[in-house]
PDB file of N, CA, C and O in Angstrom, chain B, residues numbered from 101:
ATOM      1  N   MET B 101       0.871  -0.948   0.075  1.00  0.00           N
ATOM      2  CA  MET B 101      -0.056   0.043  -0.075  1.00  0.00           C
ATOM      3  C   MET B 101       0.717   1.441  -0.302  1.00  0.00           C
ATOM      4  O   MET B 101       1.633   1.701   0.478  1.00  0.00           O
ATOM      5  N   SER B 102       0.516   2.022  -0.953  1.00  0.00           N
ATOM      6  CA  SER B 102       1.415   3.495  -1.050  1.00  0.00           C
ATOM      7  C   SER B 102       0.730   4.405   0.179  1.00  0.00           C
ATOM      8  O   SER B 102      -0.347   4.156   0.721  1.00  0.00           O
ATOM      9  N   SER B 103       1.568   5.449   0.462  1.00  0.00           N
ATOM     10  CA  SER B 103       1.167   6.411   1.356  1.00  0.00           C
ATOM     11  C   SER B 103       1.487   7.700   1.022  1.00  0.00           C
ATOM     12  O   SER B 103       2.198   7.882   0.033  1.00  0.00           O
ATOM     13  N   PHE B 104       0.972   8.905   1.863  1.00  0.00           N
ATOM     14  CA  PHE B 104       0.851  10.310   1.381  1.00  0.00           C
ATOM     15  C   PHE B 104       1.536  10.839   2.763  1.00  0.00           C
ATOM     16  O   PHE B 104       1.562  10.138   3.774  1.00  0.00           O
ATOM     17  N   ASN B 105       2.132  12.255   2.693  1.00  0.00           N
ATOM     18  CA  ASN B 105       2.337  13.026   3.388  1.00  0.00           C
ATOM     19  C   ASN B 105       1.328  13.644   4.070  1.00  0.00           C
ATOM     20  O   ASN B 105       0.501  14.199   3.346  1.00  0.00           O
ATOM     21  N   LEU B 106       1.130  13.721   5.373  1.00  0.00           N
ATOM     22  CA  LEU B 106       0.043  14.467   6.025  1.00  0.00           C
ATOM     23  C   LEU B 106       0.625  15.216   7.090  1.00  0.00           C
ATOM     24  O   LEU B 106       1.672  14.780   7.569  1.00  0.00           O
ATOM     25  N   THR B 107      -0.006  16.561   7.671  1.00  0.00           N
ATOM     26  CA  THR B 107       0.370  17.373   8.241  1.00  0.00           C
ATOM     27  C   THR B 107      -0.631  17.733   9.126  1.00  0.00           C
ATOM     28  O   THR B 107      -1.620  18.027   8.455  1.00  0.00           O
ATOM     29  N   VAL B 108      -0.911  17.884  10.640  1.00  0.00           N
ATOM     30  CA  VAL B 108      -1.800  18.253  11.134  1.00  0.00           C
ATOM     31  C   VAL B 108      -1.602  19.383  12.065  1.00  0.00           C
ATOM     32  O   VAL B 108      -0.905  19.309  13.077  1.00  0.00           O
ATOM     33  N   ILE B 109      -2.163  20.299  11.727  1.00  0.00           N
ATOM     34  CA  ILE B 109      -1.556  21.609  12.419  1.00  0.00           C
ATOM     35  C   ILE B 109      -2.701  22.452  13.246  1.00  0.00           C
ATOM     36  O   ILE B 109      -3.686  22.855  12.629  1.00  0.00           O
ATOM     37  N   THR B 110      -2.537  22.749  14.853  1.00  0.00           N
ATOM     38  CA  THR B 110      -3.150  23.259  15.736  1.00  0.00           C
ATOM     39  C   THR B 110      -2.568  24.636  15.675  1.00  0.00           C
ATOM     40  O   THR B 110      -1.566  24.894  15.008  1.00  0.00           O
ATOM     41  N   PRO B 111      -3.372  25.711  16.551  1.00  0.00           N
ATOM     42  CA  PRO B 111      -2.978  26.618  16.856  1.00  0.00           C
ATOM     43  C   PRO B 111      -1.821  27.031  17.514  1.00  0.00           C
ATOM     44  O   PRO B 111      -1.196  28.077  17.344  1.00  0.00           O
ATOM     45  N   GLU B 112      -1.504  25.759  18.578  1.00  0.00           N
ATOM     46  CA  GLU B 112      -0.406  25.653  19.582  1.00  0.00           C
ATOM     47  C   GLU B 112       0.871  24.944  18.626  1.00  0.00           C
ATOM     48  O   GLU B 112       1.997  25.407  18.808  1.00  0.00           O
ATOM     49  N   LYS B 113       0.722  23.968  17.742  1.00  0.00           N
ATOM     50  CA  LYS B 113       2.041  23.358  17.327  1.00  0.00           C
ATOM     51  C   LYS B 113       1.415  22.352  16.011  1.00  0.00           C
ATOM     52  O   LYS B 113       0.275  22.043  15.666  1.00  0.00           O
ATOM     53  N   ILE B 114       2.522  22.092  15.594  1.00  0.00           N
ATOM     54  CA  ILE B 114       2.213  20.863  14.434  1.00  0.00           C
ATOM     55  C   ILE B 114       2.137  19.590  15.270  1.00  0.00           C
ATOM     56  O   ILE B 114       3.098  19.225  15.948  1.00  0.00           O
ATOM     57  N   VAL B 115       0.711  18.756  15.205  1.00  0.00           N
ATOM     58  CA  VAL B 115       0.866  17.778  16.082  1.00  0.00           C
ATOM     59  C   VAL B 115       1.275  16.516  15.111  1.00  0.00           C
ATOM     60  O   VAL B 115       1.807  15.587  15.719  1.00  0.00           O
ATOM     61  N   TYR B 116       1.123  16.356  13.834  1.00  0.00           N
ATOM     62  CA  TYR B 116       1.506  14.936  13.251  1.00  0.00           C
ATOM     63  C   TYR B 116       1.955  15.497  11.713  1.00  0.00           C
ATOM     64  O   TYR B 116       1.222  16.020  10.874  1.00  0.00           O
ATOM     65  N   ASP B 117       3.246  15.242  11.636  1.00  0.00           N
ATOM     66  CA  ASP B 117       4.060  15.389  10.127  1.00  0.00           C
ATOM     67  C   ASP B 117       4.697  14.301   9.496  1.00  0.00           C
ATOM     68  O   ASP B 117       5.917  14.309   9.658  1.00  0.00           O
ATOM     69  N   ALA B 118       4.316  13.506   8.926  1.00  0.00           N
ATOM     70  CA  ALA B 118       4.795  12.318   8.524  1.00  0.00           C
ATOM     71  C   ALA B 118       4.087  11.617   7.220  1.00  0.00           C
ATOM     72  O   ALA B 118       3.278  12.248   6.540  1.00  0.00           O
ATOM     73  N   LYS B 119       4.463  10.229   6.917  1.00  0.00           N
ATOM     74  CA  LYS B 119       3.702   9.527   6.114  1.00  0.00           C
ATOM     75  C   LYS B 119       2.476   9.392   6.701  1.00  0.00           C
ATOM     76  O   LYS B 119       2.300   9.758   7.864  1.00  0.00           O
ATOM     77  N   ALA B 120       1.401   8.798   5.882  1.00  0.00           N
ATOM     78  CA  ALA B 120       0.200   7.924   6.503  1.00  0.00           C
ATOM     79  C   ALA B 120      -0.165   7.278   5.311  1.00  0.00           C
ATOM     80  O   ALA B 120       0.045   7.604   4.143  1.00  0.00           O
ATOM     81  N   ASP B 121      -0.926   6.005   5.945  1.00  0.00           N
ATOM     82  CA  ASP B 121      -1.725   4.880   5.012  1.00  0.00           C
ATOM     83  C   ASP B 121      -3.128   5.227   4.732  1.00  0.00           C
ATOM     84  O   ASP B 121      -3.749   4.768   3.774  1.00  0.00           O
ATOM     85  N   MET B 122      -3.562   5.973   5.514  1.00  0.00           N
ATOM     86  CA  MET B 122      -5.286   6.578   5.348  1.00  0.00           C
ATOM     87  C   MET B 122      -5.411   7.273   6.697  1.00  0.00           C
ATOM     88  O   MET B 122      -4.881   6.929   7.753  1.00  0.00           O
ATOM     89  N   VAL B 123      -6.378   8.534   6.423  1.00  0.00           N
ATOM     90  CA  VAL B 123      -6.637   9.294   7.586  1.00  0.00           C
ATOM     91  C   VAL B 123      -8.167   9.286   7.744  1.00  0.00           C
ATOM     92  O   VAL B 123      -8.736   8.972   6.698  1.00  0.00           O
ATOM     93  N   VAL B 124      -8.844   9.506   8.612  1.00  0.00           N
ATOM     94  CA  VAL B 124     -10.398   9.511   8.618  1.00  0.00           C
ATOM     95  C   VAL B 124     -10.903  10.767   9.260  1.00  0.00           C
ATOM     96  O   VAL B 124     -10.632  10.751  10.460  1.00  0.00           O
ATOM     97  N   VAL B 125     -11.368  11.557   8.990  1.00  0.00           N
ATOM     98  CA  VAL B 125     -11.820  12.777   9.577  1.00  0.00           C
ATOM     99  C   VAL B 125     -13.248  12.867   9.524  1.00  0.00           C
ATOM    100  O   VAL B 125     -14.052  12.400   8.716  1.00  0.00           O
ATOM    101  N   PRO B 126     -13.398  13.564  10.551  1.00  0.00           N
ATOM    102  CA  PRO B 126     -15.101  14.145  10.812  1.00  0.00           C
ATOM    103  C   PRO B 126     -15.823  15.205   9.744  1.00  0.00           C
ATOM    104  O   PRO B 126     -16.135  16.350  10.073  1.00  0.00           O
ATOM    105  N   GLY B 127     -15.954  14.872   8.950  1.00  0.00           N
ATOM    106  CA  GLY B 127     -16.469  16.068   7.595  1.00  0.00           C
ATOM    107  C   GLY B 127     -17.858  16.753   8.686  1.00  0.00           C
ATOM    108  O   GLY B 127     -18.249  16.364   9.786  1.00  0.00           O
ATOM    109  N   LYS B 128     -18.310  17.852   7.847  1.00  0.00           N
ATOM    110  CA  LYS B 128     -19.373  18.291   8.109  1.00  0.00           C
ATOM    111  C   LYS B 128     -20.671  17.560   7.750  1.00  0.00           C
ATOM    112  O   LYS B 128     -21.730  17.881   8.289  1.00  0.00           O
ATOM    113  N   GLU B 129     -20.609  16.757   7.006  1.00  0.00           N
ATOM    114  CA  GLU B 129     -21.794  15.814   6.268  1.00  0.00           C
ATOM    115  C   GLU B 129     -21.394  14.435   6.751  1.00  0.00           C
ATOM    116  O   GLU B 129     -22.229  13.691   6.238  1.00  0.00           O
ATOM    117  N   GLY B 130     -20.784  13.903   7.272  1.00  0.00           N
ATOM    118  CA  GLY B 130     -20.169  12.690   7.724  1.00  0.00           C
ATOM    119  C   GLY B 130     -18.867  12.572   7.752  1.00  0.00           C
ATOM    120  O   GLY B 130     -18.177  13.582   7.608  1.00  0.00           O
ATOM    121  N   GLU B 131     -18.293  11.336   7.939  1.00  0.00           N
ATOM    122  CA  GLU B 131     -16.553  10.895   8.275  1.00  0.00           C
ATOM    123  C   GLU B 131     -16.439  11.008   6.543  1.00  0.00           C
ATOM    124  O   GLU B 131     -17.319  10.739   5.725  1.00  0.00           O
ATOM    125  N   LEU B 132     -15.094  11.484   6.304  1.00  0.00           N
ATOM    126  CA  LEU B 132     -14.537  11.294   5.172  1.00  0.00           C
ATOM    127  C   LEU B 132     -12.713  10.415   5.506  1.00  0.00           C
ATOM    128  O   LEU B 132     -11.794  10.616   6.300  1.00  0.00           O
ATOM    129  N   GLY B 133     -12.951   9.537   4.496  1.00  0.00           N
ATOM    130  CA  GLY B 133     -11.943   8.464   4.238  1.00  0.00           C
ATOM    131  C   GLY B 133     -10.751   9.094   3.374  1.00  0.00           C
ATOM    132  O   GLY B 133     -11.088   9.437   2.240  1.00  0.00           O
ATOM    133  N   ILE B 134      -9.655   9.265   3.661  1.00  0.00           N
ATOM    134  CA  ILE B 134      -8.528   9.854   2.643  1.00  0.00           C
ATOM    135  C   ILE B 134      -7.565   8.701   2.244  1.00  0.00           C
ATOM    136  O   ILE B 134      -6.861   8.245   3.146  1.00  0.00           O
ATOM    137  N   LEU B 135      -7.463   8.224   1.105  1.00  0.00           N
ATOM    138  CA  LEU B 135      -6.278   7.163   0.815  1.00  0.00           C
ATOM    139  C   LEU B 135      -5.583   7.812  -0.177  1.00  0.00           C
ATOM    140  O   LEU B 135      -6.085   8.741  -0.810  1.00  0.00           O
ATOM    141  N   PRO B 136      -4.472   7.402  -0.367  1.00  0.00           N
ATOM    142  CA  PRO B 136      -3.390   7.896  -1.225  1.00  0.00           C
ATOM    143  C   PRO B 136      -4.230   8.249  -2.630  1.00  0.00           C
ATOM    144  O   PRO B 136      -5.316   7.747  -2.918  1.00  0.00           O
ATOM    145  N   ARG B 137      -3.623   9.051  -3.302  1.00  0.00           N
ATOM    146  CA  ARG B 137      -4.115   9.355  -4.751  1.00  0.00           C
ATOM    147  C   ARG B 137      -5.885   9.672  -4.447  1.00  0.00           C
ATOM    148  O   ARG B 137      -6.802   9.404  -5.224  1.00  0.00           O
ATOM    149  N   HIS B 138      -5.956  10.084  -3.572  1.00  0.00           N
ATOM    150  CA  HIS B 138      -7.548  10.858  -3.481  1.00  0.00           C
ATOM    151  C   HIS B 138      -7.572  11.859  -4.426  1.00  0.00           C
ATOM    152  O   HIS B 138      -6.526  12.334  -4.869  1.00  0.00           O
ATOM    153  N   ILE B 139      -9.107  12.377  -4.922  1.00  0.00           N
ATOM    154  CA  ILE B 139      -8.822  13.288  -5.826  1.00  0.00           C
ATOM    155  C   ILE B 139      -8.739  14.994  -4.770  1.00  0.00           C
ATOM    156  O   ILE B 139      -9.263  15.160  -3.669  1.00  0.00           O
ATOM    157  N   PRO B 140      -8.131  15.767  -5.362  1.00  0.00           N
ATOM    158  CA  PRO B 140      -8.117  17.160  -4.607  1.00  0.00           C
ATOM    159  C   PRO B 140      -9.503  17.408  -4.063  1.00  0.00           C
ATOM    160  O   PRO B 140     -10.543  17.207  -4.690  1.00  0.00           O
ATOM    161  N   LEU B 141      -9.384  17.965  -2.560  1.00  0.00           N
ATOM    162  CA  LEU B 141     -10.469  18.263  -1.944  1.00  0.00           C
ATOM    163  C   LEU B 141     -10.253  19.536  -0.898  1.00  0.00           C
ATOM    164  O   LEU B 141      -9.121  19.832  -0.518  1.00  0.00           O
ATOM    165  N   ILE B 142     -11.407  20.248  -0.473  1.00  0.00           N
ATOM    166  CA  ILE B 142     -11.263  21.265   0.663  1.00  0.00           C
ATOM    167  C   ILE B 142     -12.436  21.232   1.394  1.00  0.00           C
ATOM    168  O   ILE B 142     -13.327  21.873   0.836  1.00  0.00           O
ATOM    169  N   SER B 143     -12.770  20.707   2.465  1.00  0.00           N
ATOM    170  CA  SER B 143     -14.082  20.693   3.222  1.00  0.00           C
ATOM    171  C   SER B 143     -13.973  21.241   4.888  1.00  0.00           C
ATOM    172  O   SER B 143     -12.856  21.268   5.403  1.00  0.00           O
ATOM    173  N   VAL B 144     -14.704  21.498   5.368  1.00  0.00           N
ATOM    174  CA  VAL B 144     -15.309  21.799   6.632  1.00  0.00           C
ATOM    175  C   VAL B 144     -14.967  20.360   7.745  1.00  0.00           C
ATOM    176  O   VAL B 144     -15.196  19.208   7.375  1.00  0.00           O
ATOM    177  N   LEU B 145     -14.487  20.642   8.902  1.00  0.00           N
ATOM    178  CA  LEU B 145     -14.495  19.454   9.583  1.00  0.00           C
ATOM    179  C   LEU B 145     -15.016  20.155  11.102  1.00  0.00           C
ATOM    180  O   LEU B 145     -14.757  21.236  11.629  1.00  0.00           O
ATOM    181  N   LYS B 146     -15.919  18.927  11.542  1.00  0.00           N
ATOM    182  CA  LYS B 146     -16.488  19.160  12.692  1.00  0.00           C
ATOM    183  C   LYS B 146     -16.090  18.418  14.092  1.00  0.00           C
ATOM    184  O   LYS B 146     -15.392  17.408  13.996  1.00  0.00           O
ATOM    185  N   LYS B 147     -16.473  18.839  15.316  1.00  0.00           N
ATOM    186  CA  LYS B 147     -16.233  18.253  16.462  1.00  0.00           C
ATOM    187  C   LYS B 147     -16.093  16.783  16.136  1.00  0.00           C
ATOM    188  O   LYS B 147     -16.905  16.365  15.311  1.00  0.00           O
ATOM    189  N   GLY B 148     -15.227  15.927  16.619  1.00  0.00           N
ATOM    190  CA  GLY B 148     -14.910  14.948  16.534  1.00  0.00           C
ATOM    191  C   GLY B 148     -13.299  14.043  16.664  1.00  0.00           C
ATOM    192  O   GLY B 148     -12.465  14.218  17.552  1.00  0.00           O
ATOM    193  N   GLU B 149     -13.220  13.246  15.712  1.00  0.00           N
ATOM    194  CA  GLU B 149     -11.821  12.235  16.222  1.00  0.00           C
ATOM    195  C   GLU B 149     -11.004  12.449  14.707  1.00  0.00           C
ATOM    196  O   GLU B 149     -11.677  12.310  13.685  1.00  0.00           O
ATOM    197  N   ILE B 150      -9.922  12.702  14.625  1.00  0.00           N
ATOM    198  CA  ILE B 150      -9.200  12.005  13.419  1.00  0.00           C
ATOM    199  C   ILE B 150      -8.069  10.973  13.506  1.00  0.00           C
ATOM    200  O   ILE B 150      -7.062  10.894  14.210  1.00  0.00           O
ATOM    201  N   LYS B 151      -8.544  10.287  12.636  1.00  0.00           N
ATOM    202  CA  LYS B 151      -7.880   8.925  12.953  1.00  0.00           C
ATOM    203  C   LYS B 151      -6.680   8.497  11.936  1.00  0.00           C
ATOM    204  O   LYS B 151      -7.015   8.227  10.782  1.00  0.00           O
ATOM    205  N   ILE B 152      -5.349   8.420  12.280  1.00  0.00           N
ATOM    206  CA  ILE B 152      -4.476   8.422  11.501  1.00  0.00           C
ATOM    207  C   ILE B 152      -4.123   6.926  11.209  1.00  0.00           C
ATOM    208  O   ILE B 152      -3.622   6.386  12.195  1.00  0.00           O
ATOM    209  N   LYS B 153      -4.256   6.091  10.086  1.00  0.00           N
ATOM    210  CA  LYS B 153      -3.723   4.854   9.948  1.00  0.00           C
ATOM    211  C   LYS B 153      -2.498   4.429   9.443  1.00  0.00           C
ATOM    212  O   LYS B 153      -2.544   4.387   8.213  1.00  0.00           O
ATOM    213  N   ARG B 154      -1.309   4.064   9.947  1.00  0.00           N
ATOM    214  CA  ARG B 154      -0.129   3.708   9.353  1.00  0.00           C
ATOM    215  C   ARG B 154       0.175   2.443   9.410  1.00  0.00           C
ATOM    216  O   ARG B 154      -0.076   1.875  10.474  1.00  0.00           O
ATOM    217  N   LYS B 155       0.854   1.573   8.189  1.00  0.00           N
ATOM    218  CA  LYS B 155       1.416   0.484   8.092  1.00  0.00           C
ATOM    219  C   LYS B 155       2.091   0.001   9.204  1.00  0.00           C
ATOM    220  O   LYS B 155       3.207   0.502   9.341  1.00  0.00           O
ATOM    221  N   GLU B 156       1.685  -1.020  10.254  1.00  0.00           N
ATOM    222  CA  GLU B 156       2.274  -1.667  10.998  1.00  0.00           C
ATOM    223  C   GLU B 156       2.647  -0.829  12.354  1.00  0.00           C
ATOM    224  O   GLU B 156       3.567  -1.007  13.153  1.00  0.00           O
ATOM    225  N   LYS B 157       1.616   0.137  12.329  1.00  0.00           N
ATOM    226  CA  LYS B 157       1.777   1.055  13.732  1.00  0.00           C
ATOM    227  C   LYS B 157       0.544   1.185  14.152  1.00  0.00           C
ATOM    228  O   LYS B 157      -0.327   0.910  13.327  1.00  0.00           O
ATOM    229  N   GLU B 158       0.181   1.561  15.303  1.00  0.00           N
ATOM    230  CA  GLU B 158      -0.916   1.693  15.847  1.00  0.00           C
ATOM    231  C   GLU B 158      -1.731   3.048  15.404  1.00  0.00           C
ATOM    232  O   GLU B 158      -1.173   4.144  15.342  1.00  0.00           O
ATOM    233  N   GLU B 159      -2.381   2.952  15.263  1.00  0.00           N
ATOM    234  CA  GLU B 159      -3.666   4.393  14.767  1.00  0.00           C
ATOM    235  C   GLU B 159      -3.550   5.417  15.821  1.00  0.00           C
ATOM    236  O   GLU B 159      -3.849   5.295  17.009  1.00  0.00           O
ATOM    237  N   LYS B 160      -3.116   6.347  15.267  1.00  0.00           N
ATOM    238  CA  LYS B 160      -2.967   7.689  16.033  1.00  0.00           C
ATOM    239  C   LYS B 160      -4.304   8.369  16.185  1.00  0.00           C
ATOM    240  O   LYS B 160      -4.990   8.272  15.168  1.00  0.00           O
ATOM    241  N   LYS B 161      -4.917   9.097  17.280  1.00  0.00           N
ATOM    242  CA  LYS B 161      -6.062   9.570  17.323  1.00  0.00           C
ATOM    243  C   LYS B 161      -6.129  11.071  17.730  1.00  0.00           C
ATOM    244  O   LYS B 161      -5.600  11.320  18.813  1.00  0.00           O
ATOM    245  N   ILE B 162      -6.647  12.045  17.102  1.00  0.00           N
ATOM    246  CA  ILE B 162      -6.452  13.201  17.578  1.00  0.00           C
ATOM    247  C   ILE B 162      -8.082  14.117  17.544  1.00  0.00           C
ATOM    248  O   ILE B 162      -8.664  14.519  16.537  1.00  0.00           O
ATOM    249  N   GLU B 163      -8.534  14.258  19.038  1.00  0.00           N
ATOM    250  CA  GLU B 163      -9.852  14.739  19.500  1.00  0.00           C
ATOM    251  C   GLU B 163      -9.468  16.272  18.729  1.00  0.00           C
ATOM    252  O   GLU B 163      -8.387  16.843  18.876  1.00  0.00           O
ATOM    253  N   ILE B 164     -10.957  16.936  17.626  1.00  0.00           N
ATOM    254  CA  ILE B 164     -10.608  18.122  17.448  1.00  0.00           C
ATOM    255  C   ILE B 164     -12.130  18.937  17.764  1.00  0.00           C
ATOM    256  O   ILE B 164     -13.166  18.353  18.085  1.00  0.00           O
ATOM    257  N   GLU B 165     -11.979  20.372  17.592  1.00  0.00           N
ATOM    258  CA  GLU B 165     -13.335  20.678  17.792  1.00  0.00           C
ATOM    259  C   GLU B 165     -13.715  21.311  16.349  1.00  0.00           C
ATOM    260  O   GLU B 165     -14.917  21.420  16.107  1.00  0.00           O
ATOM    261  N   LYS B 166     -12.833  21.711  15.429  1.00  0.00           N
ATOM    262  CA  LYS B 166     -13.540  21.951  14.229  1.00  0.00           C
ATOM    263  C   LYS B 166     -12.001  22.149  13.371  1.00  0.00           C
ATOM    264  O   LYS B 166     -10.925  22.020  13.954  1.00  0.00           O
ATOM    265  N   GLY B 167     -12.097  22.418  12.180  1.00  0.00           N
ATOM    266  CA  GLY B 167     -11.192  22.480  11.247  1.00  0.00           C
ATOM    267  C   GLY B 167     -11.358  22.707   9.953  1.00  0.00           C
ATOM    268  O   GLY B 167     -12.276  23.346   9.437  1.00  0.00           O
ATOM    269  N   PHE B 168     -10.299  22.082   9.329  1.00  0.00           N
ATOM    270  CA  PHE B 168     -10.418  22.323   7.527  1.00  0.00           C
ATOM    271  C   PHE B 168      -9.531  21.261   7.360  1.00  0.00           C
ATOM    272  O   PHE B 168      -8.538  21.056   8.058  1.00  0.00           O
ATOM    273  N   ILE B 169     -10.039  20.373   6.108  1.00  0.00           N
ATOM    274  CA  ILE B 169      -8.759  19.580   5.637  1.00  0.00           C
ATOM    275  C   ILE B 169      -8.769  20.217   4.085  1.00  0.00           C
ATOM    276  O   ILE B 169      -9.665  20.774   3.451  1.00  0.00           O
ATOM    277  N   LYS B 170      -7.449  19.908   3.770  1.00  0.00           N
ATOM    278  CA  LYS B 170      -6.836  20.176   2.187  1.00  0.00           C
ATOM    279  C   LYS B 170      -6.495  19.078   1.538  1.00  0.00           C
ATOM    280  O   LYS B 170      -5.595  18.586   2.220  1.00  0.00           O
ATOM    281  N   VAL B 171      -6.677  18.439   0.665  1.00  0.00           N
ATOM    282  CA  VAL B 171      -6.231  17.231  -0.092  1.00  0.00           C
ATOM    283  C   VAL B 171      -5.623  17.666  -1.482  1.00  0.00           C
ATOM    284  O   VAL B 171      -6.339  18.163  -2.351  1.00  0.00           O
ATOM    285  N   GLU B 172      -4.407  17.476  -1.635  1.00  0.00           N
ATOM    286  CA  GLU B 172      -3.660  17.751  -3.076  1.00  0.00           C
ATOM    287  C   GLU B 172      -2.900  16.729  -3.330  1.00  0.00           C
ATOM    288  O   GLU B 172      -2.538  15.911  -2.483  1.00  0.00           O
ATOM    289  N   LYS B 173      -2.625  16.713  -4.462  1.00  0.00           N
ATOM    290  CA  LYS B 173      -1.369  15.752  -4.815  1.00  0.00           C
ATOM    291  C   LYS B 173      -0.027  15.343  -4.278  1.00  0.00           C
ATOM    292  O   LYS B 173       0.560  14.268  -4.404  1.00  0.00           O
ATOM    293  N   LYS B 174       0.420  16.730  -3.487  1.00  0.00           N
ATOM    294  CA  LYS B 174       1.709  16.631  -2.701  1.00  0.00           C
ATOM    295  C   LYS B 174       1.072  15.957  -1.655  1.00  0.00           C
ATOM    296  O   LYS B 174       1.545  14.847  -1.412  1.00  0.00           O
ATOM    297  N   GLY B 175       0.070  16.345  -0.924  1.00  0.00           N
ATOM    298  CA  GLY B 175      -0.286  15.552   0.229  1.00  0.00           C
ATOM    299  C   GLY B 175      -1.342  16.173   1.047  1.00  0.00           C
ATOM    300  O   GLY B 175      -1.974  17.002   0.392  1.00  0.00           O
ATOM    301  N   VAL B 176      -1.701  16.055   2.144  1.00  0.00           N
ATOM    302  CA  VAL B 176      -2.838  16.335   2.962  1.00  0.00           C
ATOM    303  C   VAL B 176      -2.579  17.201   4.238  1.00  0.00           C
ATOM    304  O   VAL B 176      -1.653  17.018   5.029  1.00  0.00           O
ATOM    305  N   GLU B 177      -3.486  18.117   4.315  1.00  0.00           N
ATOM    306  CA  GLU B 177      -3.196  19.348   5.329  1.00  0.00           C
ATOM    307  C   GLU B 177      -4.145  19.259   6.007  1.00  0.00           C
ATOM    308  O   GLU B 177      -5.185  19.033   5.388  1.00  0.00           O
ATOM    309  N   ILE B 178      -4.251  19.381   7.492  1.00  0.00           N
ATOM    310  CA  ILE B 178      -5.463  19.639   8.077  1.00  0.00           C
ATOM    311  C   ILE B 178      -5.246  20.701   9.336  1.00  0.00           C
ATOM    312  O   ILE B 178      -4.527  20.419  10.295  1.00  0.00           O
ATOM    313  N   LEU B 179      -5.872  21.804   9.225  1.00  0.00           N
ATOM    314  CA  LEU B 179      -5.895  22.755  10.334  1.00  0.00           C
ATOM    315  C   LEU B 179      -6.842  22.676  11.204  1.00  0.00           C
ATOM    316  O   LEU B 179      -8.002  22.685  10.792  1.00  0.00           O
ATOM    317  N   ALA B 180      -6.610  22.594  12.412  1.00  0.00           N
ATOM    318  CA  ALA B 180      -7.552  22.175  13.272  1.00  0.00           C
ATOM    319  C   ALA B 180      -7.827  22.843  14.840  1.00  0.00           C
ATOM    320  O   ALA B 180      -6.785  23.120  15.435  1.00  0.00           O
ATOM    321  N   GLN B 181      -8.836  23.071  15.417  1.00  0.00           N
ATOM    322  CA  GLN B 181      -8.725  23.327  16.942  1.00  0.00           C
ATOM    323  C   GLN B 181      -8.603  22.509  17.709  1.00  0.00           C
ATOM    324  O   GLN B 181      -9.705  21.986  17.871  1.00  0.00           O
ATOM    325  N   SER B 182      -7.880  22.068  18.304  1.00  0.00           N
ATOM    326  CA  SER B 182      -7.469  20.820  19.220  1.00  0.00           C
ATOM    327  C   SER B 182      -8.099  20.895  20.406  1.00  0.00           C
ATOM    328  O   SER B 182      -8.144  21.968  21.006  1.00  0.00           O
ATOM    329  N   THR B 183      -8.773  19.560  20.992  1.00  0.00           N
ATOM    330  CA  THR B 183      -9.530  19.783  22.244  1.00  0.00           C
ATOM    331  C   THR B 183      -8.535  19.297  23.150  1.00  0.00           C
ATOM    332  O   THR B 183      -8.884  19.677  24.268  1.00  0.00           O
ATOM    333  N   VAL B 184      -7.545  18.692  23.221  1.00  0.00           N
ATOM    334  CA  VAL B 184      -6.004  18.225  23.978  1.00  0.00           C
ATOM    335  C   VAL B 184      -4.878  18.537  23.425  1.00  0.00           C
ATOM    336  O   VAL B 184      -4.665  18.578  22.213  1.00  0.00           O
ATOM    337  N   ASN B 185      -4.063  18.786  24.355  1.00  0.00           N
ATOM    338  CA  ASN B 185      -2.826  19.138  23.890  1.00  0.00           C
ATOM    339  C   ASN B 185      -2.144  17.600  23.472  1.00  0.00           C
ATOM    340  O   ASN B 185      -1.902  16.824  24.396  1.00  0.00           O
ATOM    341  N   SER B 186      -1.916  17.286  22.385  1.00  0.00           N
ATOM    342  CA  SER B 186      -1.169  15.854  21.676  1.00  0.00           C
ATOM    343  C   SER B 186       0.226  16.052  22.369  1.00  0.00           C
ATOM    344  O   SER B 186       1.136  15.247  22.165  1.00  0.00           O
TER     345      SER B 186
END
């Protein structure tokens, strides 16, 4: 399985900046699953949990209040207000 660059940024710090195999985010209309080579997308995120899946590693979870996701060929960027300091 291929992977993509994922960056999760909160006002306090960069929470995650590495490769991911899949990320699931709480979209305004429901959960969005992003895999490598996903079509370009910008979406609003609601309160919930970002789930980052990496090959052979434990899933990382980040609780957020709200935010945005931007999916491009070069990678995925999430700007979010985190509920906890990760």
